[in-house]
C-alpha atoms as one frame of an Amber mdcrd trajectory, in Angstrom:
protein
 -20.125   1.242 -19.392 -20.828  -1.089 -22.315 -24.170  -2.654 -22.879 -24.158
  -6.141 -22.370 -25.199  -8.005 -25.786 -27.821 -10.436 -24.250 -29.053 -12.232
 -27.686 -26.322 -14.726 -27.754 -27.303 -18.264 -28.721 -24.921 -21.310 -27.844
 -23.461 -21.286 -31.472 -22.453 -17.761 -30.478 -21.106 -18.498 -27.271 -19.225
 -21.874 -28.893 -17.720 -19.250 -31.365 -16.449 -17.094 -29.048 -15.152 -19.989
 -26.836 -13.067 -21.275 -29.698 -11.955 -17.517 -30.892 -10.948 -16.872 -27.484
  -8.883 -20.249 -27.178  -7.415 -19.819 -30.934  -7.652 -16.730 -32.626  -5.591
 -17.983 -35.578  -8.127 -20.919 -36.462  -9.510 -20.602 -40.213 -12.893 -20.062
 -40.438 -13.351 -23.527 -41.893 -11.998 -25.056 -39.004 -14.055 -23.110 -36.533
 -17.423 -23.603 -38.557 -16.542 -27.360 -38.498 -16.279 -27.131 -34.373 -19.304
 -25.548 -34.115 -21.532 -27.279 -36.812 -21.685 -24.684 -39.136 -20.982 -24.719
 -42.888 -18.022 -21.887 -43.704 -20.351 -18.984 -44.886 -23.163 -19.001 -42.089
 -20.123 -19.025 -39.603 -18.545 -16.192 -41.188 -21.381 -13.793 -41.152 -21.768
 -15.052 -37.433 -18.564 -14.012 -36.633 -18.808 -10.668 -38.632 -21.918  -9.933
 -36.696 -20.165 -10.356 -33.143 -17.145  -8.257 -34.528 -19.430  -5.455 -35.335
 -21.843  -5.639 -32.400 -18.281  -4.975 -30.395 -18.484  -8.519 -28.654 -14.943
  -9.348 -30.530 -13.064  -6.303 -30.179  -9.937  -7.713 -31.962  -7.460 -10.498
 -32.331  -3.755 -10.248 -30.942  -0.912 -12.868 -30.196   0.012 -13.582 -26.712
   3.546 -12.630 -26.207   6.026 -13.525 -23.387   7.607 -10.688 -22.125  10.457
 -12.243 -20.546  11.413 -13.642 -24.155  11.433 -10.105 -25.333  13.386  -8.342
 -22.589  10.574  -7.283 -20.441  11.825  -9.140 -17.199   9.713  -7.425 -14.607
   5.846  -6.562 -14.233   4.641  -3.862 -11.641   1.377  -2.861 -10.298   1.459
   0.920  -9.481  -1.611   2.396  -7.454  -2.128   6.343  -8.189  -3.908   8.720
  -6.379  -4.725  11.926  -7.806  -4.918  15.253  -6.484  -8.259  16.134  -7.851
 -10.978  13.678  -9.639 -12.368  16.188 -12.014 -13.385  14.839 -15.088 -10.512
  17.168 -16.831  -8.047  15.941 -14.505  -8.960  12.103 -15.223  -8.620  12.815
 -18.660  -5.028  14.620 -18.513  -3.803  11.447 -16.567  -5.505   8.877 -18.956
  -4.317  10.584 -21.901  -0.596  10.920 -20.350  -0.323   7.152 -19.291  -2.186
   6.011 -22.468   0.899   7.603 -24.278   3.177   5.542 -22.363   4.009   2.031
 -23.916   5.508   0.447 -20.412   1.759   0.622 -18.839  -0.202  -2.107 -20.554
  -3.165  -1.705 -18.348  -4.757   1.448 -16.694  -7.804   0.621 -14.565 -10.056
   3.596 -12.756 -10.675   2.533  -9.092 -13.802   2.960  -6.572 -11.762   3.826
  -2.971  -8.783   5.033  -1.796  -6.648   4.405  -5.135  -7.629   6.069  -8.023
  -5.714   4.172 -10.730  -4.079   0.915 -10.875  -1.497   0.399 -13.782   0.313
  -2.943 -15.034   3.650  -1.893 -16.330   6.432  -3.920 -17.854  10.035  -2.732
 -17.700  13.446  -4.536 -18.644  14.441  -4.479 -15.016  14.375  -2.852 -11.612
  16.409  -0.073 -12.740  14.875   1.090 -15.727  11.473   0.732 -13.889  12.519
   3.324 -11.229  13.719   5.470 -14.033  10.299   5.167 -15.581   8.568   5.880
 -12.131  10.433   8.703 -11.398  10.688  10.469 -15.074   6.971   9.689 -16.316
   4.568   8.639 -13.566   5.269  10.323 -10.470   5.012  13.647 -12.738   2.086
  12.781 -14.646  -0.853  15.226 -14.253  -2.698  15.777 -11.168  -0.433  12.671
  -9.537  -0.304  13.237  -5.615   1.249   9.683  -5.019   1.885   6.388  -6.469
   2.563   3.132  -4.296   4.066   0.216  -6.258   4.175  -3.516  -6.066   6.758
  -6.224  -7.891   5.313  -9.433  -9.014   7.127 -12.042  -8.130   5.269 -14.915
  -9.872   2.385 -15.290 -11.874   0.249 -18.277 -11.446  -2.438 -17.368 -13.824
  -2.701 -15.326 -16.801  -5.751 -15.686 -18.756  -7.067 -13.358 -21.212 -10.901
 -12.880 -22.038 -14.032 -14.005 -20.125 -15.366 -17.163 -18.861 -17.780 -18.607
 -21.533 -19.860 -21.563 -20.125
């Protein structure tokens, strides 16, 4: 588990909020928004990156416009929960580009995966060809999303 960074002051939190809303903002514009000059603003951002608070920057792409018409959540149960079995499964799904998120769960289901696919037929082929046959898989239950009403990457910041 990642250790929380507890020494964030209000300016750090404001920097994070602004960057989370707009990762392409220039350093000069960011500095102006938080009431700093550009050099100390950049130093603070670099410190947040070095501390692992900021993990990276990316574009939020619309899957539908790129031909990924469906999103499916797959609930995977494994035959064994030994560390070796967990690592083998995680390595397998880590190499599958259709799997956009993989979360280990506590309880009846071992993992939940977020999978994007072009259509239902393509997903079915992915499911039977790559997921059901993954190392140590006992069962896979899937749920196709009908509608997404909220998609907000990041974390809440005050």
